[in-house]
Structures are given as structure tokens and as C-alpha cells.
PyMOL commands that place a pseudoatom at each C-alpha (Angstrom):
pseudoatom trace, name=CA, resn=MET, resi=1, chain=A, elem=C, hetatm=0, pos=[1.617, -7.504, 22.168]
pseudoatom trace, name=CA, resn=THR, resi=2, chain=A, elem=C, hetatm=0, pos=[2.112, -7.679, 18.459]
pseudoatom trace, name=CA, resn=ASP, resi=3, chain=A, elem=C, hetatm=0, pos=[3.915, -5.599, 16.262]
pseudoatom trace, name=CA, resn=LYS, resi=4, chain=A, elem=C, hetatm=0, pos=[2.581, -3.361, 13.325]
pseudoatom trace, name=CA, resn=VAL, resi=5, chain=A, elem=C, hetatm=0, pos=[4.549, -2.401, 10.386]
pseudoatom trace, name=CA, resn=PHE, resi=6, chain=A, elem=C, hetatm=0, pos=[4.052, 1.012, 8.488]
pseudoatom trace, name=CA, resn=GLY, resi=7, chain=A, elem=C, hetatm=0, pos=[5.267, 0.479, 4.957]
pseudoatom trace, name=CA, resn=ASN, resi=8, chain=A, elem=C, hetatm=0, pos=[6.872, -2.852, 4.344]
pseudoatom trace, name=CA, resn=ASN, resi=9, chain=A, elem=C, hetatm=0, pos=[9.581, -5.361, 5.930]
pseudoatom trace, name=CA, resn=THR, resi=10, chain=A, elem=C, hetatm=0, pos=[11.446, -5.476, 2.967]
pseudoatom trace, name=CA, resn=GLU, resi=11, chain=A, elem=C, hetatm=0, pos=[12.457, -2.042, 1.829]
pseudoatom trace, name=CA, resn=PHE, resi=12, chain=A, elem=C, hetatm=0, pos=[11.216, 0.890, 4.107]
pseudoatom trace, name=CA, resn=GLY, resi=13, chain=A, elem=C, hetatm=0, pos=[9.015, 0.714, 7.087]
pseudoatom trace, name=CA, resn=ILE, resi=14, chain=A, elem=C, hetatm=0, pos=[8.375, 1.649, 10.747]
pseudoatom trace, name=CA, resn=ARG, resi=15, chain=A, elem=C, hetatm=0, pos=[8.007, -1.183, 13.334]
pseudoatom trace, name=CA, resn=TYR, resi=16, chain=A, elem=C, hetatm=0, pos=[5.458, -0.088, 16.246]
pseudoatom trace, name=CA, resn=VAL, resi=17, chain=A, elem=C, hetatm=0, pos=[4.852, -2.076, 19.341]
pseudoatom trace, name=CA, resn=PRO, resi=18, chain=A, elem=C, hetatm=0, pos=[2.293, -0.325, 21.425]
pseudoatom trace, name=CA, resn=GLY, resi=19, chain=A, elem=C, hetatm=0, pos=[3.539, 0.511, 25.202]
pseudoatom trace, name=CA, resn=TRP, resi=20, chain=A, elem=C, hetatm=0, pos=[1.939, 2.319, 27.939]
pseudoatom trace, name=CA, resn=LYS, resi=21, chain=A, elem=C, hetatm=0, pos=[0.910, 6.030, 28.746]
pseudoatom trace, name=CA, resn=ALA, resi=22, chain=A, elem=C, hetatm=0, pos=[2.617, 7.188, 31.691]
pseudoatom trace, name=CA, resn=LYS, resi=23, chain=A, elem=C, hetatm=0, pos=[0.513, 7.894, 35.081]
pseudoatom trace, name=CA, resn=ASP, resi=24, chain=A, elem=C, hetatm=0, pos=[-0.435, 11.423, 35.588]
pseudoatom trace, name=CA, resn=SER, resi=25, chain=A, elem=C, hetatm=0, pos=[0.769, 12.774, 32.220]
pseudoatom trace, name=CA, resn=ASN, resi=26, chain=A, elem=C, hetatm=0, pos=[0.030, 12.641, 28.585]
pseudoatom trace, name=CA, resn=LEU, resi=27, chain=A, elem=C, hetatm=0, pos=[3.360, 10.631, 27.687]
pseudoatom trace, name=CA, resn=TYR, resi=28, chain=A, elem=C, hetatm=0, pos=[3.190, 7.628, 25.599]
pseudoatom trace, name=CA, resn=PHE, resi=29, chain=A, elem=C, hetatm=0, pos=[5.815, 5.159, 25.283]
pseudoatom trace, name=CA, resn=ALA, resi=30, chain=A, elem=C, hetatm=0, pos=[6.133, 2.337, 22.558]
pseudoatom trace, name=CA, resn=LYS, resi=31, chain=A, elem=C, hetatm=0, pos=[8.851, 0.353, 20.774]
pseudoatom trace, name=CA, resn=LEU, resi=32, chain=A, elem=C, hetatm=0, pos=[9.455, 1.912, 17.333]
pseudoatom trace, name=CA, resn=HIS, resi=33, chain=A, elem=C, hetatm=0, pos=[12.101, 1.380, 15.014]
pseudoatom trace, name=CA, resn=LEU, resi=34, chain=A, elem=C, hetatm=0, pos=[12.967, 2.219, 11.206]
pseudoatom trace, name=CA, resn=LEU, resi=35, chain=A, elem=C, hetatm=0, pos=[13.305, -1.385, 8.868]
pseudoatom trace, name=CA, resn=LEU, resi=36, chain=A, elem=C, hetatm=0, pos=[15.522, -0.727, 6.037]
pseudoatom trace, name=CA, resn=ASP, resi=37, chain=A, elem=C, hetatm=0, pos=[16.008, -3.323, 3.474]
pseudoatom trace, name=CA, resn=GLY, resi=38, chain=A, elem=C, hetatm=0, pos=[14.810, -5.788, 5.855]
pseudoatom trace, name=CA, resn=GLN, resi=39, chain=A, elem=C, hetatm=0, pos=[17.150, -4.812, 8.742]
pseudoatom trace, name=CA, resn=LEU, resi=40, chain=A, elem=C, hetatm=0, pos=[15.582, -3.366, 12.147]
pseudoatom trace, name=CA, resn=ILE, resi=41, chain=A, elem=C, hetatm=0, pos=[17.574, -0.306, 13.122]
pseudoatom trace, name=CA, resn=GLY, resi=42, chain=A, elem=C, hetatm=0, pos=[18.277, -0.537, 16.789]
pseudoatom trace, name=CA, resn=ASN, resi=43, chain=A, elem=C, hetatm=0, pos=[17.497, -2.579, 19.865]
pseudoatom trace, name=CA, resn=LYS, resi=44, chain=A, elem=C, hetatm=0, pos=[14.325, -4.496, 19.310]
pseudoatom trace, name=CA, resn=ASN, resi=45, chain=A, elem=C, hetatm=0, pos=[13.694, -4.296, 22.919]
pseudoatom trace, name=CA, resn=GLU, resi=46, chain=A, elem=C, hetatm=0, pos=[14.145, -0.481, 23.204]
pseudoatom trace, name=CA, resn=THR, resi=47, chain=A, elem=C, hetatm=0, pos=[11.354, 1.570, 24.275]
pseudoatom trace, name=CA, resn=SER, resi=48, chain=A, elem=C, hetatm=0, pos=[10.879, 5.398, 23.007]
pseudoatom trace, name=CA, resn=LEU, resi=49, chain=A, elem=C, hetatm=0, pos=[8.894, 8.508, 24.235]
pseudoatom trace, name=CA, resn=VAL, resi=50, chain=A, elem=C, hetatm=0, pos=[6.446, 8.504, 21.292]
pseudoatom trace, name=CA, resn=GLY, resi=51, chain=A, elem=C, hetatm=0, pos=[6.246, 12.491, 20.940]
pseudoatom trace, name=CA, resn=ALA, resi=52, chain=A, elem=C, hetatm=0, pos=[10.126, 12.682, 20.714]
pseudoatom trace, name=CA, resn=TRP, resi=53, chain=A, elem=C, hetatm=0, pos=[10.559, 9.706, 18.309]
pseudoatom trace, name=CA, resn=MET, resi=54, chain=A, elem=C, hetatm=0, pos=[7.802, 11.150, 15.997]
pseudoatom trace, name=CA, resn=GLN, resi=55, chain=A, elem=C, hetatm=0, pos=[9.315, 14.597, 16.215]
pseudoatom trace, name=CA, resn=ALA, resi=56, chain=A, elem=C, hetatm=0, pos=[12.627, 13.342, 15.309]
pseudoatom trace, name=CA, resn=MET, resi=57, chain=A, elem=C, hetatm=0, pos=[11.182, 11.586, 11.983]
pseudoatom trace, name=CA, resn=GLN, resi=58, chain=A, elem=C, hetatm=0, pos=[9.526, 14.863, 11.099]
pseudoatom trace, name=CA, resn=ASN, resi=59, chain=A, elem=C, hetatm=0, pos=[12.868, 16.517, 11.344]
pseudoatom trace, name=CA, resn=ILE, resi=60, chain=A, elem=C, hetatm=0, pos=[14.220, 14.110, 9.001]
pseudoatom trace, name=CA, resn=LEU, resi=61, chain=A, elem=C, hetatm=0, pos=[11.353, 14.375, 6.550]
pseudoatom trace, name=CA, resn=ASN, resi=62, chain=A, elem=C, hetatm=0, pos=[11.788, 18.341, 6.575]
pseudoatom trace, name=CA, resn=LEU, resi=63, chain=A, elem=C, hetatm=0, pos=[15.341, 17.847, 5.886]
pseudoatom trace, name=CA, resn=LEU, resi=64, chain=A, elem=C, hetatm=0, pos=[14.962, 15.523, 3.207]
pseudoatom trace, name=CA, resn=THR, resi=65, chain=A, elem=C, hetatm=0, pos=[12.069, 17.477, 1.725]
pseudoatom trace, name=CA, resn=GLN, resi=66, chain=A, elem=C, hetatm=0, pos=[12.880, 21.117, 2.434]
pseudoatom trace, name=CA, resn=ASP, resi=67, chain=A, elem=C, hetatm=0, pos=[16.525, 21.319, 2.998]
pseudoatom trace, name=CA, resn=PHE, resi=68, chain=A, elem=C, hetatm=0, pos=[17.980, 18.236, 0.829]
pseudoatom trace, name=CA, resn=GLU, resi=69, chain=A, elem=C, hetatm=0, pos=[20.670, 20.642, -0.170]
pseudoatom trace, name=CA, resn=LYS, resi=70, chain=A, elem=C, hetatm=0, pos=[22.163, 20.362, 3.388]
pseudoatom trace, name=CA, resn=LEU, resi=71, chain=A, elem=C, hetatm=0, pos=[23.315, 16.627, 2.867]
pseudoatom trace, name=CA, resn=TYR, resi=72, chain=A, elem=C, hetatm=0, pos=[25.716, 17.555, 0.161]
pseudoatom trace, name=CA, resn=HIS, resi=73, chain=A, elem=C, hetatm=0, pos=[29.138, 19.154, 0.089]
pseudoatom trace, name=CA, resn=ASP, resi=74, chain=A, elem=C, hetatm=0, pos=[31.674, 19.735, -2.656]
pseudoatom trace, name=CA, resn=GLU, resi=75, chain=A, elem=C, hetatm=0, pos=[34.358, 17.359, -1.085]
pseudoatom trace, name=CA, resn=PHE, resi=76, chain=A, elem=C, hetatm=0, pos=[31.519, 14.510, -1.578]
pseudoatom trace, name=CA, resn=GLU, resi=77, chain=A, elem=C, hetatm=0, pos=[32.337, 14.746, -5.196]
pseudoatom trace, name=CA, resn=ASN, resi=78, chain=A, elem=C, hetatm=0, pos=[34.228, 11.972, -6.660]
pseudoatom trace, name=CA, resn=ARG, resi=79, chain=A, elem=C, hetatm=0, pos=[34.630, 10.226, -3.259]
pseudoatom trace, name=CA, resn=THR, resi=80, chain=A, elem=C, hetatm=0, pos=[33.899, 6.654, -2.486]
pseudoatom trace, name=CA, resn=ASP, resi=81, chain=A, elem=C, hetatm=0, pos=[31.054, 6.144, 0.236]
pseudoatom trace, name=CA, resn=ALA, resi=82, chain=A, elem=C, hetatm=0, pos=[33.582, 5.094, 2.767]
pseudoatom trace, name=CA, resn=GLU, resi=83, chain=A, elem=C, hetatm=0, pos=[35.698, 8.394, 2.056]
pseudoatom trace, name=CA, resn=ILE, resi=84, chain=A, elem=C, hetatm=0, pos=[32.138, 10.536, 2.374]
pseudoatom trace, name=CA, resn=PHE, resi=85, chain=A, elem=C, hetatm=0, pos=[31.117, 8.727, 5.541]
pseudoatom trace, name=CA, resn=GLU, resi=86, chain=A, elem=C, hetatm=0, pos=[34.709, 9.453, 6.971]
pseudoatom trace, name=CA, resn=LEU, resi=87, chain=A, elem=C, hetatm=0, pos=[34.223, 13.111, 6.015]
pseudoatom trace, name=CA, resn=ILE, resi=88, chain=A, elem=C, hetatm=0, pos=[30.865, 13.130, 7.792]
pseudoatom trace, name=CA, resn=TYR, resi=89, chain=A, elem=C, hetatm=0, pos=[32.505, 11.611, 11.006]
pseudoatom trace, name=CA, resn=LYS, resi=90, chain=A, elem=C, hetatm=0, pos=[35.407, 13.586, 10.916]
pseudoatom trace, name=CA, resn=ALA, resi=91, chain=A, elem=C, hetatm=0, pos=[33.276, 16.919, 11.008]
pseudoatom trace, name=CA, resn=ASN, resi=92, chain=A, elem=C, hetatm=0, pos=[32.616, 15.732, 14.694]
pseudoatom trace, name=CA, resn=GLN, resi=93, chain=A, elem=C, hetatm=0, pos=[35.908, 14.431, 15.878]
pseudoatom trace, name=CA, resn=LEU, resi=94, chain=A, elem=C, hetatm=0, pos=[38.617, 15.864, 17.822]
pseudoatom trace, name=CA, resn=GLU, resi=95, chain=A, elem=C, hetatm=0, pos=[42.001, 15.541, 15.621]
pseudoatom trace, name=CA, resn=GLU, resi=96, chain=A, elem=C, hetatm=0, pos=[43.148, 12.663, 18.012]
pseudoatom trace, name=CA, resn=GLU, resi=97, chain=A, elem=C, hetatm=0, pos=[40.010, 10.697, 17.033]
pseudoatom trace, name=CA, resn=PHE, resi=98, chain=A, elem=C, hetatm=0, pos=[40.998, 10.657, 13.492]
pseudoatom trace, name=CA, resn=ASP, resi=99, chain=A, elem=C, hetatm=0, pos=[41.196, 7.379, 11.544]
pseudoatom trace, name=CA, resn=SER, resi=100, chain=A, elem=C, hetatm=0, pos=[44.838, 7.360, 10.302]
pseudoatom trace, name=CA, resn=LYS, resi=101, chain=A, elem=C, hetatm=0, pos=[43.358, 6.316, 7.045]
pseudoatom trace, name=CA, resn=SER, resi=102, chain=A, elem=C, hetatm=0, pos=[41.485, 9.045, 6.530]
pseudoatom trace, name=CA, resn=LEU, resi=103, chain=A, elem=C, hetatm=0, pos=[44.399, 12.104, 7.493]
pseudoatom trace, name=CA, resn=HIS, resi=104, chain=A, elem=C, hetatm=0, pos=[44.457, 13.251, 4.023]
pseudoatom trace, name=CA, resn=LEU, resi=105, chain=A, elem=C, hetatm=0, pos=[40.659, 14.015, 3.879]
pseudoatom trace, name=CA, resn=PRO, resi=106, chain=A, elem=C, hetatm=0, pos=[39.728, 17.794, 4.795]
pseudoatom trace, name=CA, resn=VAL, resi=107, chain=A, elem=C, hetatm=0, pos=[38.081, 18.297, 8.094]
pseudoatom trace, name=CA, resn=LEU, resi=108, chain=A, elem=C, hetatm=0, pos=[34.859, 19.845, 7.027]
pseudoatom trace, name=CA, resn=LYS, resi=109, chain=A, elem=C, hetatm=0, pos=[32.615, 22.204, 9.439]
pseudoatom trace, name=CA, resn=ASN, resi=110, chain=A, elem=C, hetatm=0, pos=[30.432, 20.709, 12.024]
pseudoatom trace, name=CA, resn=GLU, resi=111, chain=A, elem=C, hetatm=0, pos=[27.419, 21.251, 10.325]
pseudoatom trace, name=CA, resn=ILE, resi=112, chain=A, elem=C, hetatm=0, pos=[28.174, 18.810, 8.115]
pseudoatom trace, name=CA, resn=TRP, resi=113, chain=A, elem=C, hetatm=0, pos=[27.945, 16.167, 11.290]
pseudoatom trace, name=CA, resn=VAL, resi=114, chain=A, elem=C, hetatm=0, pos=[24.457, 17.752, 12.348]
pseudoatom trace, name=CA, resn=ASN, resi=115, chain=A, elem=C, hetatm=0, pos=[22.804, 17.588, 9.030]
pseudoatom trace, name=CA, resn=CYS, resi=116, chain=A, elem=C, hetatm=0, pos=[23.940, 14.144, 8.062]
pseudoatom trace, name=CA, resn=ASN, resi=117, chain=A, elem=C, hetatm=0, pos=[23.661, 12.516, 11.358]
pseudoatom trace, name=CA, resn=ILE, resi=118, chain=A, elem=C, hetatm=0, pos=[20.417, 10.928, 12.385]
pseudoatom trace, name=CA, resn=ASN, resi=119, chain=A, elem=C, hetatm=0, pos=[19.128, 10.661, 16.043]
pseudoatom trace, name=CA, resn=LEU, resi=120, chain=A, elem=C, hetatm=0, pos=[16.189, 9.187, 16.278]
pseudoatom trace, name=CA, resn=ASP, resi=121, chain=A, elem=C, hetatm=0, pos=[15.698, 9.237, 20.063]
pseudoatom trace, name=CA, resn=GLU, resi=122, chain=A, elem=C, hetatm=0, pos=[17.210, 10.520, 23.216]
pseudoatom trace, name=CA, resn=THR, resi=123, chain=A, elem=C, hetatm=0, pos=[19.165, 7.108, 23.828]
pseudoatom trace, name=CA, resn=ILE, resi=124, chain=A, elem=C, hetatm=0, pos=[22.055, 5.598, 21.675]
pseudoatom trace, name=CA, resn=ASP, resi=125, chain=A, elem=C, hetatm=0, pos=[21.086, 2.485, 20.057]
pseudoatom trace, name=CA, resn=ALA, resi=126, chain=A, elem=C, hetatm=0, pos=[23.571, 0.155, 18.406]
pseudoatom trace, name=CA, resn=PHE, resi=127, chain=A, elem=C, hetatm=0, pos=[23.449, 1.782, 14.890]
pseudoatom trace, name=CA, resn=LEU, resi=128, chain=A, elem=C, hetatm=0, pos=[24.790, 5.073, 13.611]
pseudoatom trace, name=CA, resn=LEU, resi=129, chain=A, elem=C, hetatm=0, pos=[22.687, 6.275, 10.839]
pseudoatom trace, name=CA, resn=SER, resi=130, chain=A, elem=C, hetatm=0, pos=[24.425, 9.042, 8.222]
pseudoatom trace, name=CA, resn=MET, resi=131, chain=A, elem=C, hetatm=0, pos=[22.915, 10.376, 4.974]
pseudoatom trace, name=CA, resn=ASP, resi=132, chain=A, elem=C, hetatm=0, pos=[25.031, 11.895, 2.585]
pseudoatom trace, name=CA, resn=CYS, resi=133, chain=A, elem=C, hetatm=0, pos=[24.202, 13.060, -1.202]
pseudoatom trace, name=CA, resn=GLU, resi=134, chain=A, elem=C, hetatm=0, pos=[26.450, 13.002, -4.224]
pseudoatom trace, name=CA, resn=GLY, resi=135, chain=A, elem=C, hetatm=0, pos=[24.896, 16.052, -6.256]
for i in range(1, 135): cmd.bond("trace and resi %d" % i, "trace and resi %d" % (i + 1))
show_as sticks, trace
zoom trace
């Protein structure tokens, strides 16, 4: 089957490859992936439960349009991108997991990880997506 892109391949899009409907249910499966700056995010052969994937996208849209301030923390001010991402990761780590290069950074509440980490499906892809906003 051929894939279809909603949006575009070079900036932002969603790649869709039709799948199948589970017998005796209303569950639909397909290959769904974000395309960011020409890069397909995830395993291109991974199949997703369409309803779960679409709900994850809706949750991200709601965060961006209704709760954008949740992607910001005062500790992000005047930090490099690497430091901001480390602050996000650190908010979901045990102390023994901290990168030795980031011990000088504070540990933020776990809600920073929850808000800035993107989960698109119930499986784990090869990519970790995080969002941050510097004011």
C-alpha cells in the first residue's frame, strides 16, 4: 500500500499508511508517523492503534493551544538548548541516573517531564521528543 502525507514532507506532516481493522471490533491499525523537517519520527514499519495515536495528537494540540505555558519554567531562562533538555530529562530521573555534566542543574518537579515529553503511542519508538519554550 502507498503512503499518504498530510501536510508536507519537508517541514511538518503526518505520514499515513493504511492498515487493517481488527476482526470482531472497531479497532483500526495503520502506520502513522510525524514528519519533522524531512525526518520520519519513529520506526517506519511500526503499526499503531489509530484511535490511540490520534488521541495522543489531540492531547499535544490541546497542550500547544490551551496550556502552552506548561512548556515553560523559569529555570529555562538563559539556558542552552542542551541544558533545557537536561532539565526536562532530570525531572524524570533518579539521582543516580543524572548525567555527571548536569549535576549543577536543579531538579524540577516531574510535571515538567510530563508536560514536555511527547508520547505518541503505547509503544516505544527510537526517538524521544521533548518540547520546551523559553518565554
